[in-house]
PLY file of the C-alpha trace (Angstrom):
ply
format ascii 1.0
element vertex 289
property float x
property float y
property float z
element edge 288
property int vertex1
property int vertex2
end_header
-0.15 0.08 -0.27
2.82 2.63 0.73
4.42 1.66 -2.19
1.73 2.14 -4.16
1.00 5.73 -2.71
4.30 6.50 -3.53
3.27 5.78 -7.13
0.62 7.67 -6.92
1.93 10.71 -5.66
5.43 10.97 -8.16
3.00 10.70 -11.01
0.88 13.64 -9.75
4.24 15.57 -9.31
5.58 14.60 -12.38
2.28 15.59 -13.86
1.89 18.99 -12.30
5.74 19.73 -13.60
4.48 18.82 -16.93
1.45 21.22 -16.98
4.22 23.84 -15.54
6.32 23.77 -17.65
3.23 24.08 -20.55
1.42 26.93 -19.20
0.93 29.71 -21.39
2.71 33.06 -20.73
2.33 36.48 -22.76
4.63 36.97 -25.26
6.35 40.28 -24.23
8.49 41.35 -21.79
8.61 45.71 -21.55
8.14 46.75 -25.09
10.29 43.49 -26.74
8.35 40.40 -27.56
9.30 36.83 -25.76
9.96 33.96 -27.62
7.25 32.58 -25.63
3.93 31.28 -26.39
0.36 31.02 -25.57
-0.94 27.21 -26.17
-3.91 25.66 -27.11
-6.51 28.46 -27.39
-5.86 30.25 -23.99
-5.92 34.60 -24.57
-3.55 36.76 -23.00
-4.87 40.43 -21.95
-1.83 42.96 -22.06
-2.40 46.75 -20.72
0.28 49.24 -20.95
0.15 52.92 -19.98
3.18 55.41 -20.52
3.24 59.11 -18.39
4.71 61.27 -21.30
5.65 64.00 -18.83
9.21 63.39 -17.35
9.93 62.30 -13.41
12.59 65.69 -13.07
9.93 67.99 -12.82
9.45 66.28 -9.11
6.73 67.09 -7.28
5.16 69.64 -8.77
3.20 67.39 -10.96
3.34 64.44 -8.93
6.47 63.06 -10.83
5.27 63.22 -14.05
1.45 61.45 -13.33
-0.16 64.86 -13.73
0.71 65.00 -17.42
-0.67 63.42 -20.53
-0.43 59.30 -21.09
-0.61 57.43 -23.80
-2.99 53.83 -22.91
-2.62 50.61 -24.87
-4.52 47.55 -25.11
-3.97 44.07 -26.77
-4.54 40.04 -27.20
-2.71 37.64 -27.94
-4.13 34.16 -29.10
-3.49 30.37 -28.94
-3.46 28.68 -31.85
-3.86 24.95 -30.69
-3.69 22.94 -34.11
-0.11 24.56 -34.66
1.58 24.42 -31.81
3.00 27.70 -30.25
1.50 29.79 -33.24
-0.10 32.83 -31.90
-2.31 35.77 -33.39
-2.23 38.99 -31.85
-3.69 42.67 -32.26
-2.45 45.59 -29.87
-4.22 49.10 -30.06
-2.07 52.07 -28.23
-3.64 55.93 -28.39
-0.15 57.30 -29.85
-1.12 57.82 -33.34
-3.71 55.86 -32.22
-1.36 53.06 -34.06
-3.32 49.90 -34.39
-1.25 46.46 -34.96
-1.65 43.03 -35.82
-0.01 39.77 -36.65
1.45 36.12 -35.85
4.31 34.41 -33.85
5.74 31.09 -34.27
7.61 29.88 -31.58
10.37 27.79 -33.68
12.97 26.77 -30.65
12.36 25.93 -27.30
15.56 24.03 -25.59
16.91 23.81 -22.65
18.62 27.21 -22.65
17.54 28.71 -26.03
14.42 30.10 -27.26
13.75 31.38 -30.36
10.57 33.03 -32.45
9.59 34.34 -35.49
6.82 37.28 -35.75
5.38 39.24 -38.19
3.30 42.39 -38.31
1.68 45.02 -39.59
1.53 48.66 -38.20
-0.86 51.17 -39.24
-1.70 54.83 -37.18
-4.62 55.26 -37.78
-4.68 59.46 -37.92
-4.38 61.98 -41.38
-1.14 61.51 -43.11
0.74 64.78 -42.18
4.49 65.80 -42.25
4.99 66.90 -39.12
8.90 68.81 -38.25
9.75 65.79 -36.58
8.86 63.20 -39.51
5.46 62.27 -40.39
2.47 60.44 -39.22
-0.24 58.39 -40.27
2.66 55.70 -41.69
1.25 52.47 -42.68
4.13 49.39 -42.58
5.42 45.75 -41.34
7.78 44.73 -38.65
9.65 41.32 -39.09
11.50 40.12 -35.95
13.02 36.94 -33.95
13.08 37.19 -30.66
15.44 34.73 -29.67
16.11 34.28 -25.47
19.43 32.96 -23.94
18.86 31.28 -20.40
21.97 32.25 -18.63
20.90 30.44 -15.55
17.17 29.32 -14.41
16.56 32.94 -13.69
18.75 35.25 -15.94
17.33 35.42 -19.70
19.55 37.37 -22.08
17.46 38.22 -25.06
18.14 39.71 -28.43
15.22 40.87 -30.87
16.69 41.37 -34.25
13.78 43.45 -35.89
13.78 45.06 -39.77
11.30 48.13 -40.11
9.73 48.93 -43.66
8.41 52.54 -42.93
9.00 55.02 -40.38
8.44 58.47 -39.76
11.76 59.82 -41.75
11.21 57.44 -44.48
11.59 59.46 -48.03
12.75 62.63 -46.10
15.59 64.27 -45.64
17.16 63.92 -42.60
18.15 67.34 -40.56
21.63 67.84 -38.94
22.69 69.48 -36.17
24.18 72.60 -37.19
27.67 72.91 -38.67
27.28 69.87 -39.80
27.42 68.73 -43.55
23.99 69.36 -45.29
22.20 66.22 -46.15
20.93 66.20 -49.98
19.98 62.53 -50.67
16.19 61.43 -48.46
16.30 58.49 -45.69
15.25 55.97 -48.19
13.97 52.39 -47.23
13.72 50.81 -43.52
15.81 50.26 -40.79
17.11 47.08 -39.08
17.59 47.28 -35.48
18.22 45.05 -32.24
17.13 45.02 -29.63
18.61 43.92 -26.41
16.68 42.62 -23.07
17.79 41.13 -19.59
15.52 40.20 -17.02
16.67 38.23 -14.03
14.89 36.61 -11.06
15.07 37.95 -7.64
12.25 35.12 -6.00
9.27 32.96 -8.08
7.32 36.65 -7.96
9.80 39.46 -8.06
12.35 40.11 -11.51
14.02 43.09 -12.61
13.17 44.04 -16.49
15.65 46.10 -18.30
15.57 46.66 -22.43
18.02 48.74 -24.92
17.29 50.01 -27.81
20.14 50.94 -30.29
20.21 54.19 -32.67
20.34 53.31 -35.89
23.58 54.18 -37.68
21.70 56.26 -40.01
20.77 58.44 -36.94
24.24 58.98 -35.63
25.15 62.18 -37.58
21.16 63.35 -37.77
19.10 65.61 -35.39
15.34 65.32 -34.98
13.72 68.23 -37.35
13.52 71.11 -35.27
16.32 70.73 -32.84
19.17 73.26 -33.32
20.96 72.61 -30.37
23.46 70.43 -31.72
21.58 67.09 -30.44
21.36 64.24 -32.36
18.98 61.27 -32.08
19.15 59.53 -28.57
19.46 55.67 -27.35
16.23 54.80 -25.83
16.24 52.27 -23.05
13.61 50.80 -20.64
13.97 49.67 -17.19
12.09 48.09 -14.06
10.53 45.87 -11.70
8.26 43.23 -12.17
5.71 41.45 -10.07
4.21 37.91 -11.26
1.49 36.28 -9.17
-1.42 33.86 -10.18
-1.62 34.50 -14.04
-1.25 38.45 -13.50
2.22 40.16 -14.34
2.63 43.91 -12.82
5.45 45.77 -14.40
6.15 48.95 -13.45
8.93 50.87 -15.13
11.19 54.34 -16.32
12.28 54.94 -19.56
12.78 57.60 -22.06
10.60 55.80 -24.78
7.22 56.77 -24.38
5.69 54.13 -27.41
5.64 50.71 -26.74
5.37 49.25 -30.13
8.36 48.03 -32.59
7.51 50.43 -35.03
7.82 52.72 -32.09
10.93 51.90 -30.27
12.96 50.53 -32.07
12.45 52.92 -35.49
15.17 55.80 -33.62
13.14 57.83 -35.45
9.51 57.84 -33.85
8.15 61.02 -32.40
11.63 62.85 -32.84
13.90 59.84 -31.46
13.88 58.67 -27.37
14.33 61.31 -25.60
18.08 62.22 -23.42
17.84 60.21 -20.60
17.63 62.42 -18.14
13.52 63.59 -19.64
12.99 59.91 -18.53
9.31 58.72 -17.30
7.17 56.18 -15.59
4.99 52.95 -17.18
3.62 50.26 -16.74
2.63 46.90 -18.06
-0.01 44.84 -16.96
-0.77 41.28 -18.34
-3.27 38.71 -17.56
-3.43 34.55 -19.13
-7.24 33.17 -19.62
0 1
1 2
2 3
3 4
4 5
5 6
6 7
7 8
8 9
9 10
10 11
11 12
12 13
13 14
14 15
15 16
16 17
17 18
18 19
19 20
20 21
21 22
22 23
23 24
24 25
25 26
26 27
27 28
28 29
29 30
30 31
31 32
32 33
33 34
34 35
35 36
36 37
37 38
38 39
39 40
40 41
41 42
42 43
43 44
44 45
45 46
46 47
47 48
48 49
49 50
50 51
51 52
52 53
53 54
54 55
55 56
56 57
57 58
58 59
59 60
60 61
61 62
62 63
63 64
64 65
65 66
66 67
67 68
68 69
69 70
70 71
71 72
72 73
73 74
74 75
75 76
76 77
77 78
78 79
79 80
80 81
81 82
82 83
83 84
84 85
85 86
86 87
87 88
88 89
89 90
90 91
91 92
92 93
93 94
94 95
95 96
96 97
97 98
98 99
99 100
100 101
101 102
102 103
103 104
104 105
105 106
106 107
107 108
108 109
109 110
110 111
111 112
112 113
113 114
114 115
115 116
116 117
117 118
118 119
119 120
120 121
121 122
122 123
123 124
124 125
125 126
126 127
127 128
128 129
129 130
130 131
131 132
132 133
133 134
134 135
135 136
136 137
137 138
138 139
139 140
140 141
141 142
142 143
143 144
144 145
145 146
146 147
147 148
148 149
149 150
150 151
151 152
152 153
153 154
154 155
155 156
156 157
157 158
158 159
159 160
160 161
161 162
162 163
163 164
164 165
165 166
166 167
167 168
168 169
169 170
170 171
171 172
172 173
173 174
174 175
175 176
176 177
177 178
178 179
179 180
180 181
181 182
182 183
183 184
184 185
185 186
186 187
187 188
188 189
189 190
190 191
191 192
192 193
193 194
194 195
195 196
196 197
197 198
198 199
199 200
200 201
201 202
202 203
203 204
204 205
205 206
206 207
207 208
208 209
209 210
210 211
211 212
212 213
213 214
214 215
215 216
216 217
217 218
218 219
219 220
220 221
221 222
222 223
223 224
224 225
225 226
226 227
227 228
228 229
229 230
230 231
231 232
232 233
233 234
234 235
235 236
236 237
237 238
238 239
239 240
240 241
241 242
242 243
243 244
244 245
245 246
246 247
247 248
248 249
249 250
250 251
251 252
252 253
253 254
254 255
255 256
256 257
257 258
258 259
259 260
260 261
261 262
262 263
263 264
264 265
265 266
266 267
267 268
268 269
269 270
270 271
271 272
272 273
273 274
274 275
275 276
276 277
277 278
278 279
279 280
280 281
281 282
282 283
283 284
284 285
285 286
286 287
287 288
């Protein structure tokens, strides 16, 4: 009898471990996608919120919380007949950007995970040329989210991305005062590689950080209307995440108010990332059903 009880207990533990290993997780870190997946017909919901006013103005506006915000709402759906395939849809208030697409997890080993992601974005506002670029831009983004498990609790991510259209595509890039003027338009899309790091401190608390390099074509260019000699900036986001049953809450500081790949990786969206001292608060809330 004790032997039978022990066997039953071991089978239950193994089954529980298998179910845990196959649990769905919304494929999103801060702004960059992860190589996770929603499984079966599971549904994930993400609510994003970015405050625009920088924290540096201190208590006068509650460290930016009194300022304008951009909120976004997205869903990711598991597609049971094709293991690892997800469909997603997301809409955010900045330029009323609407995105949708597919992500397929193609590799899931002990120390490496990899997915392929393609999406279309559409800024659902009237197409207009502003001093810092165009609004009303429509295009596509191709990404390969790749995660490397340095340990069970430290995950390094690399997200190569190609964005077909940006706010300065087909325009002549401005340059800082005294630099040689540009005479040819900025044609074509932008290739960039987002970097991420996640460190688990406990089962519930973890650190999340992301870095968005400045594309090389903007290293000697300035956002339109900027005359103080500065160029486009590097972008970052970092914060703390708390995970509980089917929920994940992440509080961050970032110099990139956007949330979609074409906003955070293009390098020129809205004039590009702000200087690092102009960071503001944001948060994500994720729920898996």
